[in-house]
Structures are given as structure tokens and as C-alpha cells.
ZAMARGU-4260 file (C-alpha; in steps of 0.2 Angstrom, whole numbers, plus 5000, padded with zeros to 4 digits):
<rodrens>
0) 5584/4824/5489 | 5598/4830/5477 | 5598/4848/5471 | 5596/4842/5452 | 5579/4834/5457
5) 5573/4849/5468 | 5576/4860/5452 | 5567/4849/5441 | 5553/4852/5452 | 5551/4869/5445
10) 5538/4874/5432 | 5542/4874/5415 | 5543/4893/5408 | 5526/4890/5397 | 5516/4884/5414
15) 5524/4897/5423 | 5516/4909/5409 | 5502/4902/5406 | 5497/4905/5426 | 5505/4923/5427
20) 5494/4929/5413 | 5478/4927/5419 | 5469/4937/5433 | 5486/4950/5432 | 5483/4968/5435
25) 5483/4970/5415 | 5489/4965/5399 | 5507/4959/5398 | 5515/4957/5382 | 5518/4939/5378
30) 5537/4942/5374 | 5541/4950/5390 | 5531/4940/5400 | 5541/4923/5393 | 5557/4933/5395
35) 5553/4939/5415 | 5547/4919/5417 | 5563/4914/5410 | 5574/4926/5420 | 5564/4922/5438
40) 5566/4901/5434 | 5585/4903/5429 | 5587/4913/5447 | 5579/4900/5457 | 5588/4886/5448
45) 5605/4894/5453 | 5598/4896/5470 | 5594/4879/5472 | 5611/4871/5463 | 5623/4882/5471
50) 5617/4888/5488 | 5603/4872/5491 | 5588/4883/5494 | 5571/4874/5492 | 5559/4878/5476
55) 5546/4891/5478 | 5526/4886/5477 | 5520/4890/5459 | 5509/4902/5467 | 5524/4911/5473
60) 5534/4911/5457 | 5518/4917/5448 | 5518/4933/5460 | 5535/4935/5457 | 5532/4934/5440
65) 5521/4947/5440 | 5530/4960/5454 | 5543/4960/5439 | 5532/4961/5425 | 5523/4978/5436
70) 5541/4983/5440 | 5546/4984/5422 | 5531/4991/5413 | 5531/5005/5427 | 5540/5021/5421
75) 5559/5021/5432 | 5559/5040/5432 | 5545/5045/5445 | 5539/5059/5458 | 5544/5056/5476
80) 5540/5064/5492 | 5555/5072/5499 | 5552/5073/5518 | 5572/5073/5521 | 5572/5093/5524
85) 5585/5095/5511 | 5579/5107/5499 | 5592/5105/5484 | 5593/5087/5485 | 5604/5083/5470
90) 5598/5064/5469 | 5580/5069/5470 | 5583/5082/5456 | 5586/5097/5465 | 5574/5112/5461
95) 5556/5109/5460 | 5548/5119/5446 | 5537/5134/5450 | 5518/5131/5441 | 5521/5144/5430
100) 5537/5134/5424 | 5528/5116/5422 | 5514/5125/5412 | 5525/5135/5399 | 5536/5117/5398
105) 5519/5107/5395 | 5513/5121/5383 | 5527/5122/5369 | 5527/5101/5373 | 5509/5099/5364
110) 5515/5107/5348 | 5526/5117/5338 | 5534/5133/5345 | 5545/5148/5340 | 5559/5139/5346
115) 5571/5147/5333 | 5560/5156/5323 | 5558/5173/5321 | 5539/5179/5322 | 5542/5199/5318
120) 5556/5197/5304 | 5549/5179/5298 | 5566/5172/5297 | 5576/5161/5308 | 5580/5166/5325
125) 5592/5162/5340 | 5583/5149/5353 | 5594/5160/5367 | 5583/5176/5365 | 5569/5168/5373
130) 5580/5172/5389 | 5594/5183/5386 | 5586/5199/5386 | 5579/5194/5404 | 5595/5189/5410
135) 5602/5206/5407 | 5587/5214/5412 | 5591/5205/5430 | 5608/5204/5431 | 5614/5221/5422
140) 5626/5210/5411 | 5629/5216/5392 | 5625/5199/5385 | 5620/5182/5393 | 5620/5164/5386
145) 5613/5147/5392 | 5619/5128/5392 | 5614/5112/5399 | 5622/5114/5415 | 5634/5124/5425
150) 5650/5111/5420 | 5645/5115/5403 | 5646/5134/5405 | 5664/5134/5414 | 5669/5120/5400
155) 5664/5131/5385 | 5672/5149/5394 | 5688/5139/5397 | 5687/5133/5379 | 5683/5150/5370
160) 5693/5161/5381 | 5708/5153/5387 | 5710/5137/5374 | 5731/5136/5375 | 5734/5148/5387
165) 5736/5149/5404 | 5722/5152/5418 | 5729/5157/5435 | 5717/5150/5451 | 5720/5148/5467
170) 5722/5130/5474 | 5710/5135/5487 | 5696/5135/5474 | 5702/5119/5464 | 5687/5112/5469
175) 5679/5094/5465 | 5660/5093/5466 | 5649/5077/5461 | 5653/5064/5449 | 5672/5067/5451
180) 5667/5084/5441 | 5686/5093/5445 | 5692/5112/5440 | 5709/5106/5435 | 5702/5090/5425
185) 5689/5102/5415 | 5703/5114/5411 | 5711/5100/5402 | 5696/5095/5393 | 5696/5113/5387
190) 5712/5115/5383 | 5717/5129/5395 | 5733/5128/5405 | 5730/5127/5423 | 5743/5137/5434
195) 5739/5136/5453 | 5744/5151/5463 | 5744/5149/5485 | 5741/5136/5497 | 5725/5129/5502
200) 5722/5141/5516 | 5729/5156/5511 | 5732/5165/5493 | 5736/5184/5491 | 5737/5197/5477
205) 5755/5195/5476 | 5753/5177/5470 | 5743/5181/5455 | 5756/5193/5450 | 5771/5184/5450
210) 5759/5170/5442 | 5754/5184/5426 | 5766/5182/5412 | 5763/5184/5394 | 5753/5168/5391
215) 5741/5172/5404 | 5722/5173/5397 | 5713/5173/5413 | 5710/5174/5432 | 5698/5163/5437
220) 5688/5162/5454 | 5679/5148/5458 | 5666/5148/5472 | 5669/5133/5484 | 5649/5131/5485
225) 5651/5113/5492 | 5662/5115/5508 | 5671/5130/5519 | 5689/5130/5524 | 5689/5137/5544
230) 5702/5146/5554 | 5718/5152/5546 | 5713/5158/5529 | 5714/5173/5517 | 5708/5174/5500
235) 5711/5188/5487 | 5692/5196/5483 | 5686/5201/5468 | 5690/5219/5468 | 5709/5214/5469
240) 5706/5203/5455 | 5698/5215/5444 | 5710/5229/5446 | 5726/5216/5448 | 5719/5211/5429
245) 5715/5226/5421 | 5734/5231/5426 | 5740/5216/5417 | 5726/5216/5401 | 5719/5198/5406
250) 5701/5194/5410 | 5694/5189/5426 | 5679/5173/5426 | 5671/5167/5442 | 5660/5152/5444
255) 5646/5156/5457 | 5640/5139/5457 | 5624/5141/5464 | 5618/5159/5457 | 5609/5168/5467
260) 5597/5184/5461 | 5591/5189/5476 | 5599/5193/5494 | 5595/5177/5505 | 5604/5188/5519
265) 5588/5197/5524 | 5579/5180/5525 | 5594/5175/5539 | 5602/5164/5525 | 5620/5166/5518
270) 5630/5177/5516 | 5628/5171/5497 | 5636/5183/5484 | 5623/5188/5470 | 5628/5186/5451
275) 5624/5205/5450 | 5637/5208/5466 | 5649/5199/5455 | 5647/5209/5439 | 5646/5226/5449
280) 5663/5223/5455 | 5670/5221/5438 | 5669/5202/5434 | 5670/5200/5415 | 5661/5184/5416
285) 5649/5173/5427 | 5644/5156/5427 | 5630/5147/5438 | 5616/5137/5439 | 5599/5138/5435
290) 5592/5122/5446 | 5600/5129/5463 | 5598/5144/5472 | 5589/5151/5456 | 5576/5140/5457
295) 5574/5133/5440 | 5577/5121/5427 | 5595/5113/5426 | 5605/5124/5416 | 5622/5134/5416
300) 5620/5151/5412 | 5633/5162/5408 | 5631/5183/5409 | 5645/5195/5405 | 5654/5208/5392
305) 5644/5207/5376 | 5662/5205/5366 | 5667/5189/5375 | 5650/5183/5374 | 5652/5184/5356
310) 5667/5174/5357 | 5658/5159/5366 | 5642/5161/5355 | 5653/5158/5340 | 5661/5141/5347
315) 5658/5125/5339 | 5655/5117/5354 | 5641/5126/5361 | 5631/5115/5348 | 5636/5100/5358
320) 5629/5109/5376 | 5614/5119/5370 | 5597/5116/5380 | 5581/5111/5372 | 5565/5120/5372
325) 5558/5113/5389 | 5574/5121/5397 | 5569/5138/5389 | 5554/5136/5392 | 5554/5132/5411
330) 5569/5144/5411 | 5558/5160/5404 | 5543/5157/5417 | 5555/5156/5432 | 5565/5172/5426
335) 5547/5180/5423 | 5546/5177/5441 | 5562/5187/5447 | 5557/5202/5436 | 5538/5204/5441
340) 5548/5202/5460 | 5537/5188/5465 | 5549/5173/5464 | 5549/5172/5484 | 5531/5168/5483
345) 5532/5159/5464 | 5548/5149/5466 | 5546/5132/5479 | 5564/5135/5480 | 5563/5149/5488
350) 5549/5146/5496 | 5555/5132/5506 | 5570/5140/5510 | 5562/5157/5519 | 5549/5148/5527
355) 5549/5153/5545 | 5551/5143/5560 | 5532/5147/5565 | 5527/5143/5550 | 5535/5126/5551
360) 5530/5123/5568 | 5511/5123/5561 | 5514/5110/5547 | 5525/5101/5560 | 5510/5100/5573
365) 5496/5096/5560 | 5506/5085/5552 | 5507/5077/5570 | 5489/5077/5571 | 5484/5069/5558
370) 5497/5054/5562 | 5492/5051/5578 | 5473/5049/5573 | 5478/5037/5561 | 5490/5028/5570
375) 5485/5026/5588 | 5496/5015/5597 | 5505/5008/5582 | 5519/5022/5581 | 5524/5034/5595
380) 5522/5052/5586 | 5532/5067/5592 | 5538/5084/5589 | 5558/5090/5590 | 5569/5105/5586
385) 5579/5101/5570 | 5587/5109/5557 | 5585/5107/5539 | 5598/5110/5524 | 5599/5119/5508
390) 5608/5104/5500 | 5612/5106/5480 | 5631/5108/5486 | 5625/5127/5491 | 5629/5134/5508
395) 5636/5120/5516 | 5638/5126/5532 | 5620/5133/5534 | 5608/5126/5545 | 5589/5132/5544
400) 5578/5129/5560 | 5565/5118/5559 | 5552/5106/5570 | 5553/5087/5564 | 5539/5074/5566
405) 5547/5061/5575 | 5541/5043/5572 | 5547/5029/5582 | 5537/5011/5577 | 5529/4999/5589
410) 5538/4981/5582 | 5547/4987/5568 | 5563/4995/5567 | 5567/5013/5559 | 5577/5005/5547
415) 5564/4994/5540 | 5551/5009/5541 | 5562/5020/5532 | 5564/5004/5519 | 5546/5003/5515
420) 5541/5019/5515 | 5555/5021/5503 | 5548/5008/5492 | 5531/5012/5493 | 5518/5020/5479
425) 5523/5036/5479 | 5539/5033/5487 | 5544/5043/5504 | 5562/5049/5508 | 5567/5052/5526
430) 5581/5054/5539 | 5585/5040/5551 | 5591/5049/5568 | 5594/5041/5586 | 5581/5026/5583
435) 5570/5038/5573 | 5561/5042/5558 | 5562/5060/5555 | 5550/5070/5543 | 5553/5087/5538
440) 5540/5099/5534 | 5550/5110/5525 | 5551/5101/5510 | 5534/5095/5508 | 5520/5104/5501
445) 5501/5106/5508 | 5495/5093/5495 | 5509/5080/5500 | 5506/5081/5518 | 5489/5071/5517
450) 5497/5059/5505 | 5512/5055/5516 | 5501/5051/5531 | 5492/5038/5520 | 5508/5030/5515
455) 5515/5029/5530 | 5499/5021/5537 | 5501/5007/5524 | 5518/5006/5527 | 5517/5003/5545
460) 5502/4989/5542 | 5516/4979/5533 | 5509/4986/5515 | 5524/4981/5508 | 5529/4962/5506
465) 5547/4960/5511 | 5557/4945/5518 | 5564/4950/5535 | 5581/4959/5533 | 5599/4951/5536
470) 5610/4961/5547 | 5619/4964/5532 | 5605/4971/5524 | 5599/4982/5536 | 5615/4989/5537
475) 5615/4993/5517 | 5598/5000/5519 | 5603/5012/5534 | 5617/5020/5523 | 5607/5021/5509
480) 5593/5031/5520 | 5605/5042/5529 | 5616/5047/5515 | 5601/5054/5509 | 5601/5069/5521
485) 5620/5067/5527 | 5627/5067/5509 | 5614/5076/5499 | 5625/5088/5488 | 5633/5074/5478
490) 5636/5054/5474 | 5652/5050/5488 | 5657/5036/5490 | 5658/5029/5508 | 5666/5011/5511
495) 5652/5007/5524 | 5638/5008/5512 | 5635/4994/5499
</rodrens>
């Protein structure tokens, strides 16, 4: 039979819609259902005419239309279970918020709020006032400002304080982070003029001294949060830069990136400079992220000298970079936890980072017990020692000791299991290593553990219907899963992943 005759065996759009609507999980809007049915038939017609595939049965077409409709009507942005052990996973939204931060966002979402209204004076107020005092008290800065992310913070500082003038930066600090965000390009967008000094691995005070001239506005120090240069290296510390800047009457700005407000070294993590340390060394302006080591919402925080921050606040660019009421509500609640000295208990990121090996082992043992009791011989469940990662471009060399739960399914590849878990509801993200699926309890909450067990049971029982993956598809699935752990902080090109 010719391909054209085979294609004519496909039902009409009307027939397919009529068959798909009754018995569906919920009512489908007729217009959307018709559009989906038309698209499904179009794709199958192409498959028959171009690749010689056989037309599917009507019931299979109905199932495909219903699945597409469910996918269309389901919210795309949804919660996932992070079992990778990467705490600040950029692809998974970085820092989970505290219960207090979530409650604060819900309160302001349900009605009106005093976002830009001063309740004392009865006049218009500043949205930044809700968090500025907290940031001043916590960091020791004279003034503070919040924008929508740290890239915006760097852009605003450069545009406000160095537009049309030179900014001196060490070559070893000309970083690139995710989405091709590069310091040189940001500087060009800001109107500042980049002046590189030193070499990739070594920069000395004399390099800065020679570079400073009449057109110099700023010495910029950038914390290389997502990489480290090892070996024969030398960089100029903050105190030396501050002294040099004072002699030449220019300012020093530091982009800390992650922006820790507590000393993590007492938990064996780091070293990672705190915002307070940078300001205490004499740095004029410091920028950092709200959703990394701070443990709050996505935001770019700027703290420093009042006269410089005043210039930033008067910049018309600020309106394009400003934060909304939800960010401010979550940030205020997060900062309040630091003020109350409860951050390490209240903020999920800090709880995960500071969880002890003994606690993680207890969680892993319990997770293994629950899985073994439900899976029987369908999957071997063991424990192994391993390490978690901070992620989010923070502390790239840091490996946090943990106990991993290892799954080796019988009669199913680890790639296929990881794929099923990722397609589950809720989706579960895992690591694949040495032909095993690994679950790291560091990034699992107690509430998620029981749910995770149910998802694994369903996945191993074939709960996800899918055709057998080809070698090419398995390679793609494997790359996608491994990328979750191996390249967590930012999107990176990998020629072997498609």
C-alpha cells in the first residue's frame, strides 16, 4: 500500500476530537482540543509520508491527544525533588526559601500592601526602605539598595559611578558566568571603559599603580566564585587595593557574587569572605546575590558608602532593575532570620550546607530502609560514601561529605530509571555514576523522602509509558542527567549532549 493510502487511514480532526473528549480526566476547551488533534494528525501524516511509518490505531491517537492536552493545561513551572546533592542548583531555582519567607510572600500577594507608602507620614515612601535598615545593621554599611539580580547590581554600579571613565580589573578576575554573562561585556553596556592589568595567574600592586590615571574612576575586584586558578598565582588583596585607591582618590568596588553573611568556616566550609569583611577592609561598594549563600530570593544587593549609593538611587536605570513586592517580602523575612541569629536553623540553604555527616548518614539509612521494604528484588539498594556540592557558582572546589543511596534496578538501565524519575509527578532529579542511580539526602527534606519512595516504586513498576530509547536517545538522556550534577551552576555547552 502506498504512503498516500496509508495516510488516508488516519481519522479526521472531527472524528479524533469526538473520540478524545469523552472519558478524559477533565473538560478540555474545544478550541484547544481541536488544535492539538490537528497537530497530532499533521505529525503522523508527515511520519507516514516521509519515513514510511505505519498509522497508529485510533485509541493510540486518542491517548496521544489527551496526553498533549494534559501537558498543555498543566503549569510548566512546578516543584521538583532535588536528589542530586547540589544545594544551590541554578537549573532548579537555586535557594529554597524559608517557611517565613514563603509566608511573607503570600501575605502581600493576597491583598494590598505598603510597598511605596509610608504609614507613619501618610505619604509616598520608598520600596527599598523595607530592607535597607536590615542590610545596614547586618553588614555595617552606611546605605543599601536592592535590584533584581547581581548582574543588574554590577551594571548599575558601573553605569552610575564609572560611565565614560576607566575601571581597572585584574585579568584573572574577568569572569564569565551562566548565560554568557561576562564582566567585559557588562562593562561595555554600562559605558565604563575596561582597563585590564596583570596576567591570568598573577597580578601585583604595581600593575594597578601603573594603570591608574586621570580617567580612572574605580578599581574593581571580582570574586571568581565559579572557578579557581591553582599553582603559581598571585592576586592583590582588598586592603592593598583600598590603600592604593585612597592615595589616588579613586573608589574600590567588590563583586562578591555569592555574598555570605556568616562565617561558614566554622562548619568546615570555605574559606568564603563575608560581606562584613569586605566593608570592614575599606571597600567602598560591595555587590552580592540574594539567592546563593544568603539563602533568600533572587536579588542583587548593593551595600556601601551613603554618598555613592545616593548616586545609584538617582540613576534612571534603577527603575528598569527594581524588585517587586514578592522579592522584598521574601528578602525581608530572610534578613530577619539573620537579625534574630536563627539563620542556620531557619534557612534551608544553610541547613543543607551545614548538615553533619552523621545526620546525613541517618537520613540515608532511613531512606534505604524505606526503599528496600517497598522494592524487594526489583532493585538493589545500597549505601556509599560520596560528596555533595554547593553549586550556584559558589565554592567550586568544595566537596561536602555525605552518604549516598545507590539504586541498581533489575532489568532496567540506570539511564532509563533516571529518565522515568525525571518525567514523574513530581519530577525527581538524580545523579548517575558507575552504572547506578544516586540519591543524596542532603538536598531532601523529611517531607520529600516519603514522596520520593513512592515515585521510585511507580517508576520501577513502569509508571512512565514510553517507547524504548535508541542508543542516540539514551546518550541524550544520560548527558541531560549527568549535567545536573557535573555542571550545576550555569548552562554550559557540551558537544556530546543534544
